[in-house]
DOBADO-388253 format. One record per residue (C-alpha): residue number from 1; y, x, z; chain. Coordinates in steps of 0.25 Angstrom, whole numbers, plus 5000, padded with zeros to 4 digits. Example, Ala and Ser with C-alpha at 12.3 -4.5 7.8 and 13.67 -1.06 7.14 Angstrom:
REC,1,4982,5049,5031,A
REC,2,4996,5055,5029,A
// end
This chain:
REC,1,4880,4918,4959,A
REC,2,4869,4929,4960,A
REC,3,4874,4938,4949,A
REC,4,4889,4938,4954,A
REC,5,4884,4942,4969,A
REC,6,4877,4953,4961,A
REC,7,4890,4957,4954,A
REC,8,4897,4954,4965,A
REC,9,4889,4964,4975,A
REC,10,4887,4975,4964,A
REC,11,4903,4976,4961,A
REC,12,4906,4977,4976,A
REC,13,4896,4989,4980,A
REC,14,4903,4995,4967,A
REC,15,4916,4994,4973,A
REC,16,4913,4997,4987,A
REC,17,4906,5009,4981,A
REC,18,4918,5013,4973,A
REC,19,4926,5010,4985,A
REC,20,4920,5020,4993,A
REC,21,4919,5033,4983,A
REC,22,4935,5030,4981,A
REC,23,4937,5030,4996,A
REC,24,4930,5042,4998,A
REC,25,4939,5050,4985,A
REC,26,4952,5043,4992,A
REC,27,4948,5049,5005,A
REC,28,4944,5062,5000,A
REC,29,4959,5062,4992,A
REC,30,4966,5057,5003,A
REC,31,4959,5069,5012,A
REC,32,4963,5079,5002,A
REC,33,4979,5073,5000,A
REC,34,4979,5072,5018,A
REC,35,4975,5088,5018,A
REC,36,4986,5090,5008,A
REC,37,4997,5084,5017,A
REC,38,4992,5086,5031,A
REC,39,4983,5098,5029,A
REC,40,4993,5109,5031,A
REC,41,5000,5103,5044,A
REC,42,4989,5105,5051,A
REC,43,4983,5089,5053,A
REC,44,4969,5088,5058,A
REC,45,4959,5085,5049,A
REC,46,4955,5073,5056,A
REC,47,4969,5067,5055,A
REC,48,4971,5070,5039,A
REC,49,4956,5062,5038,A
REC,50,4961,5050,5045,A
REC,51,4972,5050,5037,A
REC,52,4963,5051,5024,A
REC,53,4956,5041,5031,A
REC,54,4970,5031,5034,A
REC,55,4976,5034,5018,A
REC,56,4963,5032,5010,A
REC,57,4961,5016,5011,A
REC,58,4975,5017,5003,A
REC,59,4972,5025,4990,A
REC,60,4957,5016,4992,A
REC,61,4964,5004,4991,A
REC,62,4975,5008,4980,A
REC,63,4963,5010,4971,A
REC,64,4954,4998,4974,A
REC,65,4957,4993,4960,A
REC,66,4952,5005,4954,A
REC,67,4939,5003,4961,A
REC,68,4939,4989,4958,A
REC,69,4939,4994,4942,A
REC,70,4928,5006,4946,A
REC,71,4918,4994,4952,A
REC,72,4920,4985,4941,A
REC,73,4917,4997,4930,A
REC,74,4906,5001,4939,A
REC,75,4900,4986,4941,A
REC,76,4899,4982,4926,A
REC,77,4896,4996,4921,A
REC,78,4884,4995,4932,A
REC,79,4881,4983,4925,A
REC,80,4881,4985,4912,A
REC,81,4871,4999,4913,A
REC,82,4862,4989,4920,A
REC,83,4864,4977,4909,A
REC,84,4867,4968,4919,A
REC,85,4880,4965,4913,A
REC,86,4872,4962,4900,A
REC,87,4862,4953,4907,A
REC,88,4873,4945,4914,A
REC,89,4882,4942,4900,A
REC,90,4870,4939,4894,A
REC,91,4867,4928,4903,A
REC,92,4879,4923,4900,A
REC,93,4891,4926,4910,A
REC,94,4902,4929,4906,A
REC,95,4910,4943,4909,A
REC,96,4920,4935,4918,A
REC,97,4905,4929,4926,A
REC,98,4901,4943,4928,A
REC,99,4915,4947,4932,A
REC,100,4916,4937,4943,A
REC,101,4909,4943,4954,A
REC,102,4916,4958,4952,A
REC,103,4929,4948,4953,A
REC,104,4927,4942,4965,A
REC,105,4923,4953,4971,A
REC,106,4935,4960,4968,A
REC,107,4946,4949,4974,A
REC,108,4936,4950,4986,A
REC,109,4939,4965,4986,A
REC,110,4954,4963,4983,A
REC,111,4955,4952,4994,A
REC,112,4948,4962,5004,A
REC,113,4957,4973,5001,A
REC,114,4970,4964,5004,A
REC,115,4966,4959,5015,A
REC,116,4958,4969,5023,A
REC,117,4959,4981,5017,A
REC,118,4974,4981,5014,A
REC,119,4977,4981,5029,A
REC,120,4968,4992,5032,A
REC,121,4975,5001,5022,A
REC,122,4988,4997,5027,A
REC,123,4983,5001,5041,A
REC,124,4978,5015,5037,A
REC,125,4989,5017,5027,A
REC,126,4999,5014,5038,A
REC,127,4993,5024,5047,A
REC,128,4992,5035,5039,A
REC,129,5006,5033,5036,A
REC,130,5008,5036,5052,A
REC,131,4999,5047,5053,A
REC,132,5003,5054,5042,A
REC,133,5019,5050,5045,A
REC,134,5016,5057,5059,A
REC,135,5009,5070,5054,A
REC,136,5020,5072,5044,A
REC,137,5033,5068,5053,A
REC,138,5028,5065,5066,A
REC,139,5031,5049,5063,A
REC,140,5045,5051,5068,A
REC,141,5050,5039,5059,A
REC,142,5044,5026,5058,A
REC,143,5049,5013,5054,A
REC,144,5043,4998,5056,A
REC,145,5050,4983,5052,A
REC,146,5049,4973,5062,A
REC,147,5056,4959,5064,A
REC,148,5066,4967,5072,A
REC,149,5069,4974,5060,A
REC,150,5068,4989,5056,A
REC,151,5063,5000,5065,A
REC,152,5065,5014,5062,A
REC,153,5060,5029,5070,A
REC,154,5066,5041,5067,A
REC,155,5064,5056,5074,A
REC,156,5068,5068,5074,A
REC,157,5067,5080,5083,A
REC,158,5081,5073,5090,A
REC,159,5072,5062,5094,A
REC,160,5068,5048,5089,A
REC,161,5076,5036,5085,A
REC,162,5071,5023,5083,A
REC,163,5081,5013,5075,A
REC,164,5079,4997,5072,A
REC,165,5087,4989,5062,A
REC,166,5087,4976,5061,A
REC,167,5089,4977,5046,A
REC,168,5090,4988,5033,A
REC,169,5091,4988,5018,A
REC,170,5079,4989,5010,A
REC,171,5077,5005,5012,A
REC,172,5080,5005,5026,A
REC,173,5092,5015,5024,A
REC,174,5103,5006,5031,A
REC,175,5099,4998,5044,A
REC,176,5106,4987,5049,A
REC,177,5107,4983,5063,A
REC,178,5101,4996,5068,A
REC,179,5098,5003,5081,A
REC,180,5096,5017,5083,A
REC,181,5090,5022,5098,A
REC,182,5088,5037,5098,A
REC,183,5077,5044,5106,A
REC,184,5078,5059,5112,A
REC,185,5064,5067,5109,A
REC,186,5060,5065,5121,A
REC,187,5059,5049,5119,A
REC,188,5073,5045,5128,A
REC,189,5082,5036,5122,A
REC,190,5095,5043,5117,A
REC,191,5103,5034,5109,A
REC,192,5105,5020,5104,A
REC,193,5114,5016,5093,A
REC,194,5115,5002,5086,A
REC,195,5122,5003,5072,A
REC,196,5128,4990,5063,A
REC,197,5121,4999,5052,A
REC,198,5111,5012,5047,A
REC,199,5112,5020,5035,A
REC,200,5101,5030,5033,A
REC,201,5108,5043,5026,A
REC,202,5102,5057,5026,A
REC,203,5096,5063,5038,A
REC,204,5104,5052,5045,A
REC,205,5107,5037,5050,A
REC,206,5122,5031,5048,A
REC,207,5126,5021,5057,A
REC,208,5138,5010,5056,A
REC,209,5144,5003,5068,A
REC,210,5133,5010,5077,A
REC,211,5135,5011,5093,A
REC,212,5126,5022,5101,A
REC,213,5122,5020,5116,A
REC,214,5116,5033,5124,A
REC,215,5103,5030,5129,A
REC,216,5105,5041,5139,A
REC,217,5099,5041,5154,A
REC,218,5111,5038,5165,A
REC,219,5122,5035,5153,A
REC,220,5128,5021,5152,A
REC,221,5124,5017,5136,A
REC,222,5135,5007,5134,A
REC,223,5147,5017,5140,A
REC,224,5143,5028,5131,A
REC,225,5140,5019,5119,A
REC,226,5148,5023,5105,A
REC,227,5152,5016,5094,A
REC,228,5152,5022,5080,A
REC,229,5156,5018,5067,A
REC,230,5146,5027,5059,A
REC,231,5136,5034,5066,A
REC,232,5124,5044,5059,A
REC,233,5111,5047,5067,A
REC,234,5100,5057,5063,A
REC,235,5089,5052,5054,A
REC,236,5076,5057,5050,A
REC,237,5073,5044,5043,A
REC,238,5074,5043,5026,A
REC,239,5074,5031,5017,A
REC,240,5060,5034,5012,A
REC,241,5055,5037,5025,A
REC,242,5061,5023,5030,A
REC,243,5055,5017,5017,A
REC,244,5040,5024,5020,A
REC,245,5041,5018,5033,A
REC,246,5040,5004,5029,A
REC,247,5027,5008,5024,A
REC,248,5020,5005,5011,A
REC,249,5014,4993,5009,A
REC,250,5002,4997,5010,A
REC,251,5005,5000,5024,A
REC,252,5006,4987,5027,A
REC,253,4993,4977,5029,A
REC,254,4994,4966,5018,A
REC,255,4994,4955,5031,A
REC,256,5007,4962,5036,A
REC,257,5013,4962,5024,A
REC,258,5019,4950,5024,A
REC,259,5027,4951,5036,A
REC,260,5031,4965,5034,A
REC,261,5038,4961,5023,A
REC,262,5045,4950,5029,A
REC,263,5049,4961,5039,A
REC,264,5056,4970,5028,A
REC,265,5062,4958,5022,A
REC,266,5067,4955,5036,A
REC,267,5072,4968,5037,A
REC,268,5079,4969,5024,A
REC,269,5068,4977,5017,A
REC,270,5063,4977,5004,A
REC,271,5050,4970,5006,A
REC,272,5049,4970,4989,A
REC,273,5037,4982,4990,A
REC,274,5029,4975,4999,A
REC,275,5028,4960,4993,A
REC,276,5023,4967,4982,A
REC,277,5013,4974,4989,A
REC,278,5009,4962,4996,A
REC,279,5008,4953,4983,A
REC,280,5000,4965,4976,A
REC,281,4989,4967,4988,A
REC,282,4987,4951,4985,A
REC,283,4986,4952,4970,A
REC,284,4977,4964,4973,A
REC,285,4963,4955,4972,A
REC,286,4968,4950,4959,A
REC,287,4970,4964,4954,A
REC,288,4957,4969,4958,A
REC,289,4950,4958,4951,A
REC,290,4957,4963,4938,A
REC,291,4952,4976,4941,A
REC,292,4939,4972,4939,A
REC,293,4942,4963,4927,A
REC,294,4949,4975,4919,A
REC,295,4937,4984,4923,A
REC,296,4926,4973,4919,A
REC,297,4933,4971,4904,A
REC,298,4930,4987,4899,A
REC,299,4914,4985,4908,A
REC,300,4909,4973,4906,A
REC,301,4901,4977,4896,A
REC,302,4887,4982,4892,A
REC,303,4886,5000,4894,A
REC,304,4880,5000,4878,A
REC,305,4891,4994,4873,A
REC,306,4898,5011,4876,A
REC,307,4911,5016,4880,A
REC,308,4908,5013,4895,A
REC,309,4918,5025,4898,A
REC,310,4930,5020,4889,A
REC,311,4928,5006,4896,A
REC,312,4929,5011,4910,A
REC,313,4940,5019,4906,A
REC,314,4947,5007,4901,A
REC,315,4944,4999,4912,A
REC,316,4950,5009,4922,A
REC,317,4961,5013,4915,A
REC,318,4966,4997,4913,A
REC,319,4963,4995,4927,A
REC,320,4973,5007,4930,A
REC,321,4982,5001,4921,A
REC,322,4983,4989,4929,A
REC,323,4984,4995,4942,A
REC,324,4997,5004,4938,A
REC,325,5003,4990,4932,A
REC,326,4999,4985,4945,A
REC,327,5006,4997,4953,A
REC,328,5018,4996,4943,A
REC,329,5021,4981,4945,A
REC,330,5019,4985,4960,A
REC,331,5031,4995,4958,A
REC,332,5040,4984,4950,A
REC,333,5038,4974,4959,A
REC,334,5042,4982,4971,A
REC,335,5054,4988,4964,A
REC,336,5058,4973,4962,A
REC,337,5056,4974,4948,A
REC,338,5046,4962,4946,A
REC,339,5043,4951,4955,A
REC,340,5033,4953,4965,A
REC,341,5023,4944,4962,A
REC,342,5023,4949,4947,A
REC,343,5021,4963,4953,A
REC,344,5008,4957,4961,A
REC,345,5002,4950,4954,A
REC,346,5004,4952,4937,A
REC,347,4997,4965,4938,A
REC,348,4984,4961,4944,A
REC,349,4985,4945,4936,A
REC,350,4988,4953,4924,A
REC,351,4977,4963,4925,A
REC,352,4966,4952,4928,A
REC,353,4971,4944,4915,A
REC,354,4971,4956,4906,A
REC,355,4957,4959,4911,A
REC,356,4953,4945,4908,A
REC,357,4958,4945,4894,A
REC,358,4951,4959,4891,A
REC,359,4937,4953,4896,A
REC,360,4940,4940,4889,A
REC,361,4943,4946,4877,A
REC,362,4931,4955,4878,A
REC,363,4921,4946,4881,A
REC,364,4925,4934,4870,A
REC,365,4933,4944,4861,A
// end
């Protein structure tokens, strides 16, 4: 038990040390990127630094598998240099017994990452998108989904328009049961439009079976209402901006994701991308454990055997390979080409099985 605690503490210290180093590097890289993007717009440095702090956890969250591999490599190379690994193996402990503590720590880190770090990353990345969108375009277009349907807001020099739809097609380019309420630049309501459907065209909405009411003071709205078979209404929205308005799955906490998926389904949108992300997050602890196993396969040996650099390179390359296989499976799952469970769970399970196979082969021949 004491030996397991020693390995666990040593592995955790190395993981936290590498985490701090990579966080500092991530801050530096993000700072350069934010200066390049907003530096020419006379954005204050404090605001740029704030954006950097908000976006840095996202990058760190993505490279956790790499940090896990490097932590495992550092652990076993350290044990090999001090001959502690030789003593452990000479005492009769197998490789799997020596790996139990690092694997348990990796699993706990994975659970903490999914349950705690994921919501933090979701909040910071969402806040980053809001602030950056405000700096780029004044934050004049927003999108939200609720139990009542889809809500959109667009704006230009002529004022703001709030759009509500009961449902929509998969990319929100066609809205059904739609209501438009336009506001003047001063904020006063100007017009209300209800239509059977609204189709997004190039810089305009095409409304079918529409009825309009003026919303001006001292004007009888119903007496001055007009009915149109087709009506065009200006738009500053595009399909890309609407799709981005849903937010990437990383901007939604894993605790809120099931409810958000349900709302997407009720509004008529495809929730496949978010379903795949949810399952991949649940499978993340297993994937982090596989990174520990992959790194251990090549580094659980005495340093006098030589070719240490080659072993480290092989473990990193194999880890990257499995990471990209995981990303490729995610893309296939989001496109509906393979089942969600297969996209999310096949890469981590395959990584664990591959690493175990290699480890047992090297142990027993």
